[in-house]
N, C-alpha and C positions, 0 to 999 in steps of 0.2 A: 504494500500500500504506500501511497505517497501523500504528503500534506504540504500545502504551501506555508512556509514558515513566516515568521514576523518580517523577514527581509523581502519576502515575495519570491524567494527561490524555491524550486521544487527539489525535495530531497527525502530520503528514507531514514528516519530515526525513530525507533519505537522501543518502549519498555512495557512490561506487563504489570498492571495493577489490578489485583483481584481477577486475573485471567483475561482482562480486557487490554487491548493495545492502546497505549497512550503515546501520542506523538509529542516529542519534546524538542523539536527543532526550533520552536518559537518560544518567546518569553511567556506567552499565555498558553499553558498546556490545557488541552481540552479532552475530556473523556468522550467515548462514543455517544452520539446524541447531541454533541455540541456544547454541553454545559462546561464551564471553565473549571478545571481542577486546580488551577493556580492563578492567582491574580498578583501581579507585581505590587509589592508593598515595601519599598526600600526606605530605610531611615533617611532623613533629610531629602525628601523628594525634590526640594528646590535645587539641590546640587546636581551637577552633571555627573554622568557615570565615571568620567575620568577623575573628578573631584572625590568621589566616593572611594575609588581605588587608591588615590593618593593618601587619603586619610587612613585607610586600612593599613597601608604601608607604614605610615608614620606611627601608628599604634604598634606595629611589629618592631619598629626601631626602638620605641620606648621600652619594650619588654626585654630587648636583647642587650648584650654587652655593648657598651659604647665603642664603636669602631668606625670613626668618621669616614675612612677610606672605603670600607666595605659598604656602608650605608649610602654613601654618595654614588657609588657604582650601581647599587640596586635601584636607587631613585632614578638614575639616568636610564638604565636598561629597561625599567618598567615604563618610564615615560616614552622612550623610543618605541617600545612595543605598542603602546596605545596610539602613538602617532602613526605608526605603520598601518594600524587597523583603520584609522580615520582616513589616511591618505589614499588607501586602496579604493575608496569610493569618490575621490576627487580627480577631475580630469587633468589637473596641472601638478599637484603636489607630488613630491617624490618621497618614498619610504626610506628609512635609514637602514634597517636590517633586511627588510623584505619589500620588494618593489612590484607587487602585483597590482592589477587593476580589475575590479569586479563591478558588476552592475546589480542593482536591486530596485524593486519597485518602491520600497520604503527605505530610503537611504538612511534616515535617522535611526530607525530600528536596527538595521543591519550593522551600522557603526557601533551602536551600544552593545550589541551581542558580540561582535568580533573583538571589541576593546575588552570586554569582560573576560572572555576566554583567554585572550593573550595575557592580560594582567594576572589573572588567577593562576595560570600555569607557571608563569615566571616566579610569582611570589611563593606559590606552593613549593617550588623547587628550592628557592634561595633561603627560605626560612624553615625548612623541614627539620633541621637539626640545630636551630638557634635556641638560645635561652628564651624561654617563654613560648616555645614552638607550639605546644598544645593549644594555648589560648589564641595564638596568631592564626594557626590553620583553621581553628573553629571560626574565627572571625571571617576569614576568607570564604569558608564554606557557607557561613550564614549570609554573607552579602550575595553570593550567587543564588542562594535559596530565596532571598527577598526579591530578587529580580527574575525569579522563575527560570534560571539557567541551570539545568542538571549538570552536576560535576562529573558524572560518569560518561558523558558524551566526549570521547577522546579522539574521534576521527580527525585525521589530517588530510583526507582525500575529498576532493570535490570543490565546488564553488560556493558552498554555504558560508555564512558568517562564522559559524562555530568552527568549521574546518580551517578557515583562514586564521582565526584567532589562535587555534592550536598549532598551526604551522608557524606562525610568527613566534610563538613562545618556544617551540622546538628549536627554531633557528637561533634565538637569543641564548637559550641554554647551551646549545652546541658551541656557538662562537665564544661564549663566556668561559669555556674550558681551555681556550687557547689564546686569551687576550693578555697574558702576562701576569695575571693576578694570582695564579696558582690556587684557584678555587678548589680544585680536586683534592688538594692537600690541606684544606682549611686555611688557605691564604698564608701558609707558613713560609718563612724565609730564614736562611742561616745568616746570623749576624753575631760577630764576636766583638763586644765592646773592648776598647783599649784600656779602660779604667776599671778597677775592681769596684764592687758595690759600695755605696755609701750607707752606713748604718745610721738611719735618721735619728734614732733615739740615743745615739752615742755621740755627744758633743766632742769635738776635736777637729784638728786639721784633717780633711779627707785625704786619703792616699790616692793620688792621681798621677798616672803616667804622662798624660797630656791634659793639662787643666783647661784647654780650649775645647776638648771633646766631651761627648755625652758620657754621663756616669749613671748606671742603673742604681735604683734605690733598693735597700733592704728594709722591709717593714715587718713588724710583728704580725700584722693583719692587713690584708689588702682587700678593699671593697671598692667597686666601681662607683662612679659619680651617681649612678641611679640605684645604688644599694645592692648590687649583686656581688657576693663573695668571689674572690679570685684565688685560684689555687697557687701555691708557691709563695715564697717569701721574697724573692728577688725579681725585679722587673725584667722582662724580655722586650727588646725593641720591636714595636708593632709596625709592620709595613715598610721596612727599609727598601724593598724592591719595587715600590709602587710607581716609581718614575719610569718603569718599563711597561706599565699597563697602557693599553691602547686608549687614547683619548678621543674626544669628539671633534675638536677644532685645533688640536695641537700638532706640531711637528713631532716626529719620533724622538724618543729620548736618547737614542744612540747607545753606545757601549756604557756610558756613564749613567744612563737613566736620567738625563737632564733635558727635558723638552724646552725649558726656559732656564737660563742661568745668569743671574745678576752678579755673579762672583761670590767669593767667600765672605763670611762674617768676620768681624775683628778677631784677632788672635793675641793671646798673651805672649809677650816676648817678640812679637813682630815689630820691627822698628817703625813701620808705618801705621800700625793699628793698635799697638799696645795700650796707648792712652785711651783710645776709644773703648777697648775691652773693659778697662777699669771703670770708665765713666758709665758704661752700661750697668755695671753692678751698683754704682752709686745711685743711678736713677731709680732702680728697683727699690733700694733701701729707702730713698726719699718717699716713694709712693707708699711703702709699708708704714712710714712714720705718720701717715695721714689717715689712719684707720681707727682713730679713737674719737668717739662722739663726745667724750668729755672735754675735748679741747675747745668746743664751742665755735669752731670756724665754720662760717656759712659760705655758700656760693650760689650763684644763679645758674641753674642748668636749663633754663628756657631757651628755645631756639633763637631768641633775640640776642642772647649773649654767648652762646656756644654753638659750634658747628660751622659749616661752610668752609671747611679746610681745603686748601689746595692739595692735590693728590700727594700722598706720602709725607704729609706734615700735620702738625697740630696748630697751625698758625691762623686758623680762622677766628673771626670775632662775631660770629652769628649772622643772622639774616635781618635785614632792615624791616621788612613787612611780610606778612602772610599773603602770598599772591592770590589766594582764594578770597580773602576778605578785604584786602587792601589796608588792613590795620596792623599795627606793630604787634609782635608776640608779647603776651603778658609775662612778666617776670615769674620765675619759679624758684624761689630761694629754698635751699635745704641745707642741712648740716653736711659739710664736705665728707665726713666719715660715713654718713648714711648713704650718700651718693656713691662713694668709692666701693663700699661693701655691697650695695645693691647691684651695681653693674657687674661686680666680680661674680656674684651668685646668679644673677639673671642670665648672663651670657655664657656661664660655665658650660652648660650642656643642653641649653634650651630650657624653656619653662617646665616642660614635662619630659625632659631627657630625650629629645628628638635628635640630639647631636647637632652641631652647627649646620650641616647641609639641610637636615630636616627642619631646623629652626627657621631657616629662610623660606622653606615651603609653607610653614604656618603663617609667616608674615605675608607672603604672596597670596595665600588663600584668604587672609583677612582683607587684603586690598580688593581681591576679586569679589568678595562677598559684599562689598559696600554697595548698597542698593542704588545709589545715585551715580555710580561710577559708569561713565560711557565706555563700553568695551570696543574700542577701535584699535586695531593692531598698529603699534607705533604712533598712536594718537591721531591717525589719519584714516580717511576712507569711511566706508559704511560701518555701522555697528555689526558685530558678529554675534552669533548665539554663544551661550555659555560653554558648550562643548568645544566648539572651535577655539574659543579663547583659551580654555584650559589645556587642550592638547598641545597647542602651539607654545603657550607659556611654559608648560612643564618640559617640553623638549629643549627650549632655549635655556631655561633656568637650571635644570638638572644636568644638561650638557656642560654648563659653565661650572657648577660646583663639582662635578666629576673631574673636569679638567683641573680645577683648583686643587683637588686632592692629589692628582698625578704630579702636578708641578711642585706643590709644597712638600709632599713626601719624597719626591725625587731629590729635593734639596736637603731634606732631613737625612736621607740615606747617604747622599754623597758627601756632605760636609760634617754630619754628625756633631753638631755644636752642643756646648754645655748649657745646662739649665741654671737659673739663678741660684738655686740652693747650693749647687756645687761651686759656682763662681764665688759667691759671697763667703761661704765657709772656708774655701781654700785660700782666697786672698786674705781674708781677715785672720785666718789661722797663722799665716806667714808673718803678718805684722802690717806696718804702715809704710807706704812708699813715697811720702811727701817730704820728709825731713831726714836726710842722711845722718845728721848729727843728733837726732832725737831718739827717744827710746823706741824699741820694737821696730827698728827700721829693717825693711827687706825690699829690694827693688821690685819684687812681684807682689807686694802687699797692697792693701786698700789705700787709696788716697785719703788724707785727712780732710774732713769737712767739719769745722766747728759747729757744735750743736747737732751733728748727725753721725759723724764717724770720728771717734776720739780714742786715744790710748788711756787706759786706766792707770792713774798715778796714785801715789800715797795721798797727795793733796785732794785729788778729785774723789777719793773714796773715804775721806774722813766723815765722821758722823754729821749728818745734815747736808752733805754734798750729793751731787747727782749720781755718783757711782758708789754710794755708801754700801749698797747691797752686793757690790762686786769687789769688796775689799780683799777677798782671797785670790783675786785674779789680777793683781797689779802687774803691769807690763803687757797685758793682752789688749786687743782691740775690741772696743765696744761700739755698738750701733744703736741709734734710736729707732726702734721698729716695733711692729706688732709683736706682742709677747707670747703669742701662741694660743692654742685652743684651751678654753676654760674648762674646768671640771664639769660644770653644768651649762652646756651651750644653750639650754632653753631659758636660762635666767641670768646668765653671766656673759660678760665680754672679756676678751683677752686684754684689750686696751693696748696702749703704746707706752714703752719705757725703754730704759737702757738695758740691753742684753749683750752677752758675749757674741761676737760675730760668728763664732763656730756653733752657736745654738740657733741661728736664724732659721725660720721656717716661713713658707709662703702662706698667704691667707687661703687655706684649703682645709679640708677634713684631714685628721691625722691618719686615716686609713687610705688616703689617696695621695696627698702631698703634691705630686707632680706627674703629668702623663708619662707613659712608658715609651717615649721616643724623643729624639733630639728636638731642639728648639727652633733653629733657623730653617725655614721661616715659619711664622705663626699660621697654623691652619685656620684659626678663627679669622684672622685678618684677610687671608687669601680667599677663603670661602665667601666672606661677607662682602668684600669689594666686588668679587665676580658676580655675586647675586645682585648687588646694587646696580652694577652696570647694565645687567639684563633688564631689571625692573624699570630702570630709567628709560632705556631704549624701547622696551616693549610697550610701556604705557605712554610713551612720548612726553614724559614729564618727570623731572627729577624729584618733584614733591609728592608726598603721600596725598591721597584724596583729601580735599579740604585743607591742604597745607600743613597737616599736623597728624601725627600718629602717637598715641599714648599707651603706656602700660603701667599699671599701678602695682607697686611692690608693697603689700600691706604691712602695717606696723606689726612687729614681732614675728614676721614670717621667715626670717633667715634660718638657714640650716647649719651654718658654721658656728654661729654664736648668737646671742640675743640681739635683736634689732630687726628692722630699723626702729628708731625711737618714735617715729610717726610715719604715716604713709609717704612713700616716695613715688612721685609720678614721673616716670621717665618719658621724655618727649623728644621727638625727632621731626624736623621739617622735611628732610629729604632722605632718600634711601642711602645716600652717601654718609649722612650724619649718623644714621643707625649703624652702618658698617664701621665707621671710624670708632664709634663707641665700643663696638664688639672687640676691636683690636686693643683699645685702651684698657678694657676690662682685664685683660690678661696681665698687664703690668701691675695694676692694683692687686690682682690675685697672686702675684709673685711667680707666675708661670713663665713669663717671657720678659726679656729686656726690650727696650724700645726698638732696636734694630730689627728684631724679628717681626715686630708689628709693622713698621713703616715700609720695609722691603716687601713684606707680605702683601700690603695694600697695592703696591705697584704691580706685583705679579698677578694679583687677583684682577686688577683692571685689565691687564692684557688678556687673561683668560675670559673674562666676561665679554669684552668687546669682540674677541674672535668668535666666541660661541654665538653671539647675536648675529654677526655677519654670516656665519655658516648656517644657522637656523633659517634665516631668510631665504637662503638658496634652496633649502628643502621645501619651504612654504611655496616658493615660486616654481619649483620643478626645474631649477637651474643647475642641478648636480649631475655630473657625467661620471661614467665609469663606476668605480666602487664607492664614490663619495668621499 
């Protein structure tokens, strides 16, 4: 028997329910006699089918171990699969993985069906063995059920939408096994750090063969940022081979795995960059010294006073007016420490642990969900329906963040730079490098900065003096910085005070401390600027709808310690402002020195612009050969 499916194509697909044949080639399954056996009832019916699958993928990311490289790749491959299913029914557009052209009497229905099978099969494969897999697979199954798409229809033969979707997924899965990610071996890669592990709970000068290179951490207990226990006590470098992964709009990485190479970061002992290396450590210490709400320092974080930075700098002084209202932005004064801690926690892994690539999907979805937002590609031409908007946005956006992962981790793997915890403890443990005639001098020590980096002396440690509590450590270097995690983070703060440099820790949880890979360049900065470039180009406007995007960090909602003291309303006028704040957050969090952030922004800009240019060629059907 045959039945015309939802797409209008004729095909044979049947199952038995109570001995009766039920044709499941269409979204609305009908029993003999014509009565419906299944009516589509998806959650959020106002969302496009692509939006639903993107949200299901974000949920799977939230359950899984935070692996920005892997999740960026999954976001891109799923987006490309959905794009291919949409493009198959467009006379001009070109698919990315699969370039078939099909006809259907109901194109909208055919696209929804093909997109769903393509996304479902890819996600089912990619998250089958992930942390939280049981819940993720159930969510994928439930979404298919809500839309009346039977998951047991696995055919790849024929011109039906379901066969097309299954074919696209099979192609994505097959090509993914040879794209350089080493997916078949769990994305593993051999990497031997040049430095022995740093025992975080053991203060002292770290043993470092090369103080400019990455040092793994040894922790009594390791827990991911979204609360998942991690086996082992010593970090292993995650993704050092990622620069060899096939990108979307990147040149190949070559033997070194460097699709884009801005050159190396500063190095200790290098005549040209030694001073810069030390200054990077000082900049992180200064940021750490600003994390105490008791200091009472306030700042205006409104778009009228902050943002509008030239690329790769923090030199902006805000925006004169909101272009949507023509009025100046209202001041937004907050305690400096509340702001610094809020951005460190908000941007750490996404509000719900989506990882940075997923975080930018949540931002993009919030923009797309704005009811008054005119959906014109690049801000020009006729308005498009929500499905076309979403599949094109996801292809460009997730192509960009995938490329950002390839570029950033290529640099991390090639240069293997040190993180602030190793830099500060090592330099401070050696001494001070400013005064050859002074105490604790060492040419590779920390530069002295009065009120921030000082040598503990008998005078400075007398009763009532600033280093009184460090009297047993005369001759060592002390820094004014965050004092570390309080005993009760729900009601206490670590505060800022003078501590030994060899005890410095970043503003992070004690079970996490610092990510398990090298610093240069910042993934947050690269991901965020790449996404900001695409959102600016795709919407045709650097400003968020209405000229303002806000996120409230509620009073007392911090996870690292008590705070903020009152609600902090983070505000951004433009996508670039939000991206820059994501990069700055890693300095307040003690994860990166400024060079990692600023160079990462420039690399992200290149990734985002290239991805947008390439995506347009797929939209227009201007891709030749393999693409």
